[in-house]
N, CA, C and O atoms as a DFTB+ gen file, in Angstrom:
376 C
 N C O
     1  1      -0.581      19.616      -2.667
     2  2      -1.134      18.879      -1.542
     3  2      -0.833      17.399      -1.714
     4  3      -0.980      16.848      -2.805
     5  1      -0.419      16.769      -0.647
     6  2      -0.141      15.336      -0.674
     7  2      -1.433      14.549      -0.830
     8  3      -2.505      14.983      -0.408
     9  1      -1.302      13.386      -1.443
    10  2      -2.425      12.477      -1.642
    11  2      -2.073      11.112      -1.068
    12  3      -0.903      10.734      -1.012
    13  1      -3.100      10.373      -0.641
    14  2      -2.895       9.036      -0.100
    15  2      -3.686       8.031      -0.927
    16  3      -4.868       8.230      -1.206
    17  1      -3.023       6.959      -1.308
    18  2      -3.687       5.834      -1.983
    19  2      -3.913       4.789      -0.891
    20  3      -2.964       4.197      -0.378
    21  1      -5.170       4.572      -0.545
    22  2      -5.535       3.685       0.560
    23  2      -6.188       2.436      -0.023
    24  3      -7.214       2.510      -0.698
    25  1      -5.572       1.293       0.251
    26  2      -6.054       0.031      -0.296
    27  2      -6.409      -0.893       0.861
    28  3      -5.629      -1.048       1.801
    29  1      -7.587      -1.505       0.792
    30  2      -8.025      -2.427       1.836
    31  2      -7.979      -3.858       1.317
    32  3      -8.211      -4.119       0.137
    33  1      -7.675      -4.772       2.226
    34  2      -7.539      -6.186       1.904
    35  2      -8.253      -7.038       2.953
    36  3      -8.302      -6.671       4.127
    37  1      -8.798      -8.159       2.533
    38  2      -9.363      -9.176       3.425
    39  2      -8.585     -10.471       3.235
    40  3      -7.901     -10.656       2.229
    41  1      -8.698     -11.363       4.212
    42  2      -8.113     -12.693       4.092
    43  2      -6.619     -12.734       4.336
    44  3      -5.903     -13.491       3.680
    45  1      -6.138     -11.926       5.275
    46  2      -4.701     -11.854       5.548
    47  2      -4.445     -12.294       6.982
    48  3      -4.693     -11.549       7.931
    49  1      -3.951     -13.506       7.120
    50  2      -3.638     -13.975       8.467
    51  2      -2.244     -13.488       8.875
    52  3      -1.521     -12.911       8.064
    53  1      -1.880     -13.722      10.116
    54  2      -0.608     -13.236      10.649
    55  2       0.584     -13.826       9.903
    56  3       1.594     -13.150       9.709
    57  1       0.469     -15.077       9.488
    58  2       1.561     -15.720       8.749
    59  2       1.800     -15.019       7.408
    60  3       2.942     -14.751       7.037
    61  1       0.715     -14.726       6.687
    62  2       0.844     -14.042       5.397
    63  2       1.380     -12.625       5.588
    64  3       2.182     -12.153       4.782
    65  1       0.945     -11.947       6.646
    66  2       1.432     -10.587       6.892
    67  2       2.916     -10.614       7.223
    68  3       3.656      -9.746       6.759
    69  1       3.371     -11.573       8.003
    70  2       4.796     -11.684       8.316
    71  2       5.608     -11.944       7.048
    72  3       6.693     -11.392       6.869
    73  1       5.071     -12.788       6.176
    74  2       5.732     -13.071       4.902
    75  2       5.832     -11.799       4.065
    76  3       6.887     -11.509       3.501
    77  1       4.748     -11.046       3.983
    78  2       4.743      -9.795       3.225
    79  2       5.740      -8.795       3.815
    80  3       6.439      -8.103       3.075
    81  1       5.803      -8.722       5.123
    82  2       6.730      -7.800       5.779
    83  2       8.168      -8.143       5.399
    84  3       8.961      -7.248       5.109
    85  1       8.508      -9.433       5.399
    86  2       9.855      -9.855       5.008
    87  2      10.129      -9.516       3.547
    88  3      11.224      -9.068       3.207
    89  1       9.144      -9.726       2.687
    90  2       9.309      -9.413       1.263
    91  2       9.524      -7.921       1.052
    92  3      10.377      -7.521       0.261
    93  1       8.756      -7.101       1.753
    94  2       8.872      -5.648       1.611
    95  2      10.238      -5.183       2.109
    96  3      10.917      -4.406       1.437
    97  1      10.634      -5.657       3.281
    98  2      11.906      -5.234       3.861
    99  2      13.099      -5.756       3.061
   100  3      14.151      -5.117       3.044
   101  1      12.956      -6.887       2.407
   102  2      14.053      -7.472       1.647
   103  2      14.066      -7.095       0.179
   104  3      14.958      -7.517      -0.557
   105  1      13.101      -6.311      -0.259
   106  2      12.986      -6.013      -1.686
   107  2      14.000      -4.991      -2.172
   108  3      14.242      -4.892      -3.375
   109  1      14.591      -4.238      -1.272
   110  2      15.544      -3.226      -1.690
   111  2      14.896      -1.935      -2.140
   112  3      15.586      -1.043      -2.634
   113  1      13.606      -1.815      -1.986
   114  2      12.943      -0.569      -2.339
   115  2      11.631      -0.786      -3.045
   116  3      11.189      -1.920      -3.230
   117  1      11.009       0.308      -3.440
   118  2       9.703       0.229      -4.109
   119  2       9.838      -0.325      -5.521
   120  3      10.951      -0.474      -6.025
   121  1       8.705      -0.632      -6.164
   122  2       8.749      -1.112      -7.552
   123  2       9.439      -0.095      -8.470
   124  3       9.423       1.107      -8.204
   125  1      10.032      -0.584      -9.530
   126  2      10.737       0.275     -10.475
   127  2       9.802       1.351     -11.028
   128  3       8.665       1.070     -11.409
   129  1      10.298       2.573     -11.062
   130  2       9.528       3.685     -11.596
   131  2       8.606       4.356     -10.595
   132  3       7.980       5.370     -10.906
   133  1       8.517       3.801      -9.402
   134  2       7.620       4.345      -8.375
   135  2       8.139       5.699      -7.887
   136  3       9.309       5.819      -7.526
   137  1       7.277       6.716      -7.875
   138  2       7.707       8.023      -7.364
   139  2       8.010       7.935      -5.865
   140  3       7.570       7.000      -5.195
   141  1       8.758       8.904      -5.343
   142  2       9.028       8.907      -3.901
   143  2       7.713       8.890      -3.117
   144  3       6.774       9.619      -3.435
   145  1       7.670       8.050      -2.097
   146  2       6.435       7.901      -1.334
   147  2       6.737       7.390       0.063
   148  3       7.860       7.004       0.388
   149  1       5.704       7.404       0.866
   150  2       5.760       6.846       2.220
   151  2       4.747       5.717       2.278
   152  3       3.639       5.853       1.759
   153  1       5.112       4.596       2.905
   154  2       4.233       3.435       2.984
   155  2       3.932       3.120       4.441
   156  3       4.826       3.104       5.287
   157  1       2.661       2.869       4.719
   158  2       2.211       2.443       6.041
   159  2       1.239       1.301       5.827
   160  3       0.290       1.425       5.052
   161  1       1.470       0.184       6.512
   162  2       0.560      -0.962       6.409
   163  2       0.026      -1.275       7.802
   164  3       0.788      -1.453       8.752
   165  1      -1.286      -1.337       7.901
   166  2      -1.967      -1.664       9.155
   167  2      -2.581      -3.050       9.019
   168  3      -3.086      -3.404       7.953
   169  1      -2.541      -3.841      10.096
   170  2      -3.069      -5.210      10.038
   171  2      -3.885      -5.509      11.287
   172  3      -3.451      -5.240      12.408
   173  1      -5.061      -6.063      11.080
   174  2      -5.909      -6.552      12.169
   175  2      -5.918      -8.068      12.055
   176  3      -6.682      -8.618      11.262
   177  1      -5.075      -8.764      12.839
   178  2      -4.966     -10.215      12.691
   179  2      -6.248     -10.965      13.038
   180  3      -6.525     -12.011      12.451
   181  1      -7.036     -10.448      13.982
   182  2      -8.273     -11.136      14.356
   183  2      -9.299     -11.094      13.227
   184  3      -9.978     -12.088      12.971
   185  1      -9.415      -9.955      12.552
   186  2     -10.359      -9.819      11.440
   187  2      -9.744     -10.257      10.114
   188  3     -10.443     -10.357       9.105
   189  1      -8.434     -10.519      10.114
   190  2      -7.683     -10.881       8.916
   191  2      -7.865      -9.824       7.817
   192  3      -8.122     -10.137       6.655
   193  1      -7.720      -8.556       8.237
   194  2      -7.845      -7.434       7.316
   195  2      -6.595      -6.570       7.402
   196  3      -5.914      -6.541       8.427
   197  1      -6.304      -5.865       6.310
   198  2      -5.172      -4.947       6.288
   199  2      -5.531      -3.721       5.466
   200  3      -6.415      -3.745       4.610
   201  1      -4.810      -2.651       5.762
   202  2      -4.937      -1.399       5.027
   203  2      -3.526      -0.962       4.654
   204  3      -2.649      -0.876       5.514
   205  1      -3.311      -0.688       3.379
   206  2      -2.021      -0.164       2.912
   207  2      -2.232       1.285       2.500
   208  3      -3.118       1.596       1.703
   209  1      -1.410       2.161       3.050
   210  2      -1.517       3.587       2.757
   211  2      -0.203       4.042       2.132
   212  3       0.862       3.922       2.738
   213  1      -0.291       4.565       0.916
   214  2       0.875       5.117       0.231
   215  2       0.637       6.615       0.099
   216  3      -0.353       7.040      -0.497
   217  1       1.548       7.416       0.657
   218  2       1.412       8.870       0.609
   219  2       2.355       9.410      -0.458
   220  3       3.548       9.108      -0.475
   221  1       1.787      10.214      -1.346
   222  2       2.531      10.779      -2.470
   223  2       2.395      12.297      -2.461
   224  3       1.430      12.840      -1.922
   225  1       3.370      12.978      -3.065
   226  2       3.455      14.433      -2.968
   227  2       2.431      15.202      -3.788
   228  3       2.030      16.299      -3.400
   229  1       1.997      14.640      -4.923
   230  2       1.130      15.417      -5.810
   231  2       0.332      14.499      -6.730
   232  3       0.506      13.281      -6.713
   233  1      -0.530      15.090      -7.518
   234  2      -1.431      14.337      -8.409
   235  2      -0.659      13.525      -9.454
   236  3      -1.024      12.386      -9.747
   237  1       0.394      14.102     -10.009
   238  2       1.200      13.392     -11.013
   239  2       1.847      12.143     -10.415
   240  3       1.813      11.072     -11.020
   241  1       2.435      12.283      -9.225
   242  2       3.046      11.131      -8.558
   243  2       1.990      10.084      -8.203
   244  3       2.226       8.882      -8.324
   245  1       0.814      10.562      -7.759
   246  2      -0.274       9.639      -7.425
   247  2      -0.670       8.813      -8.651
   248  3      -0.807       7.593      -8.562
   249  1      -0.851       9.473      -9.783
   250  2      -1.272       8.789     -11.011
   251  2      -0.241       7.737     -11.421
   252  3      -0.601       6.621     -11.797
   253  1       1.039       8.098     -11.346
   254  2       2.107       7.159     -11.719
   255  2       2.124       5.975     -10.755
   256  3       2.209       4.827     -11.189
   257  1       2.043       6.242      -9.457
   258  2       2.056       5.170      -8.458
   259  2       0.842       4.268      -8.624
   260  3       0.959       3.045      -8.541
   261  1      -0.320       4.863      -8.858
   262  2      -1.544       4.081      -9.034
   263  2      -1.398       3.137     -10.223
   264  3      -1.779       1.969     -10.146
   265  1      -0.848       3.642     -11.315
   266  2      -0.641       2.812     -12.510
   267  2       0.287       1.638     -12.203
   268  3      -0.002       0.501     -12.577
   269  1       1.387       1.910     -11.530
   270  2       2.361       0.863     -11.201
   271  2       1.762      -0.151     -10.232
   272  3       1.852      -1.357     -10.462
   273  1       1.155       0.325      -9.158
   274  2       0.625      -0.574      -8.125
   275  2      -0.593      -1.347      -8.618
   276  3      -0.781      -2.506      -8.249
   277  1      -1.417      -0.721      -9.441
   278  2      -2.610      -1.398      -9.953
   279  2      -2.264      -2.510     -10.942
   280  3      -3.060      -3.426     -11.151
   281  1      -1.085      -2.434     -11.547
   282  2      -0.688      -3.452     -12.523
   283  2       0.099      -4.600     -11.900
   284  3       0.501      -5.525     -12.606
   285  1       0.324      -4.552     -10.587
   286  2       1.061      -5.637      -9.928
   287  2       0.254      -6.928      -9.985
   288  3      -0.973      -6.894      -9.884
   289  1       0.928      -8.068     -10.145
   290  2       0.217      -9.349     -10.134
   291  2      -0.511      -9.559      -8.805
   292  3      -0.030      -9.146      -7.750
   293  1      -1.661     -10.199      -8.872
   294  2      -2.474     -10.422      -7.663
   295  2      -1.697     -11.181      -6.591
   296  3      -1.939     -10.973      -5.402
   297  1      -0.774     -12.051      -6.978
   298  2       0.018     -12.813      -6.017
   299  2       0.982     -11.962      -5.218
   300  3       1.488     -12.398      -4.184
   301  1       1.245     -10.740      -5.692
   302  2       2.142      -9.837      -4.977
   303  2       1.426      -9.025      -3.913
   304  3       2.068      -8.298      -3.155
   305  1       0.111      -9.136      -3.844
   306  2      -0.643      -8.407      -2.836
   307  2      -0.870      -9.314      -1.633
   308  3      -0.831     -10.538      -1.758
   309  1      -1.108      -8.713      -0.464
   310  2      -1.212      -9.532       0.738
   311  2      -2.455     -10.411       0.824
   312  3      -2.415     -11.435       1.506
   313  1      -3.533     -10.065       0.178
   314  2      -4.773     -10.842       0.275
   315  2      -5.723     -10.436      -0.830
   316  3      -5.296     -10.049      -1.918
   317  1      -6.996     -10.523      -0.554
   318  2      -8.008     -10.119      -1.539
   319  2      -8.251      -8.619      -1.430
   320  3      -8.726      -8.136      -0.402
   321  1      -7.929      -7.888      -2.483
   322  2      -8.113      -6.438      -2.460
   323  2      -9.610      -6.129      -2.506
   324  3     -10.332      -6.604      -3.382
   325  1     -10.057      -5.324      -1.544
   326  2     -11.483      -5.003      -1.458
   327  2     -11.784      -3.564      -1.815
   328  3     -12.951      -3.211      -1.984
   329  1     -10.767      -2.719      -1.936
   330  2     -11.030      -1.340      -2.301
   331  2      -9.770      -0.520      -2.474
   332  3      -8.745      -0.792      -1.849
   333  1      -9.856       0.487      -3.330
   334  2      -8.786       1.464      -3.531
   335  2      -9.442       2.841      -3.518
   336  3     -10.364       3.107      -4.289
   337  1      -8.961       3.707      -2.639
   338  2      -9.546       5.033      -2.502
   339  2      -8.439       6.080      -2.469
   340  3      -7.383       5.860      -1.876
   341  1      -8.686       7.214      -3.107
   342  2      -7.739       8.332      -3.079
   343  2      -8.243       9.367      -2.076
   344  3      -9.407       9.767      -2.095
   345  1      -7.331       9.788      -1.202
   346  2      -7.637      10.808      -0.196
   347  2      -6.665      11.959      -0.326
   348  3      -5.515      11.769      -0.720
   349  1      -7.126      13.154       0.005
   350  2      -6.227      14.294       0.207
   351  2      -5.701      14.178       1.633
   352  3      -6.471      13.917       2.558
   353  1      -4.420      14.366       1.816
   354  2      -3.831      14.318       3.162
   355  2      -4.074      15.670       3.808
   356  3      -3.423      16.658       3.471
   357  1      -5.018      15.706       4.740
   358  2      -5.425      16.959       5.376
   359  2      -4.468      17.382       6.478
   360  3      -4.277      18.575       6.712
   361  1      -3.864      16.410       7.157
   362  2      -2.906      16.697       8.220
   363  2      -1.961      15.515       8.342
   364  3      -2.330      14.366       8.095
   365  1      -0.744      15.825       8.727
   366  2       0.286      14.769       8.822
   367  2       1.288      15.188       9.885
   368  3       1.769      16.321       9.884
   369  1       1.603      14.256      10.806
   370  2       2.548      14.546      11.869
   371  2       3.246      13.256      12.267
   372  3       2.640      12.184      12.253
   373  1       4.501      13.359      12.616
   374  2       5.216      12.172      13.111
   375  2       6.074      12.534      14.291
   376  3       6.753      11.671      14.848
């Protein structure tokens, strides 16, 4: 069963989100060692909040991704991290 690592952030204005989007698109891919995953970032510019959702295939990939992402320097995140939650992906469609 797929798992989702859902991280919430506060204090992210539109300028910072645009900067992060450019960094993500220009990075050439995920951090080194990161298992295959899907990334979705949601932003509410009025509330200056964001949600980052990383979907991974299994528990082993989730654990590896969590270790890599949790060790990233605070300056590499879009704002103040307010929470990290693991979810089972109950349904998925695109």
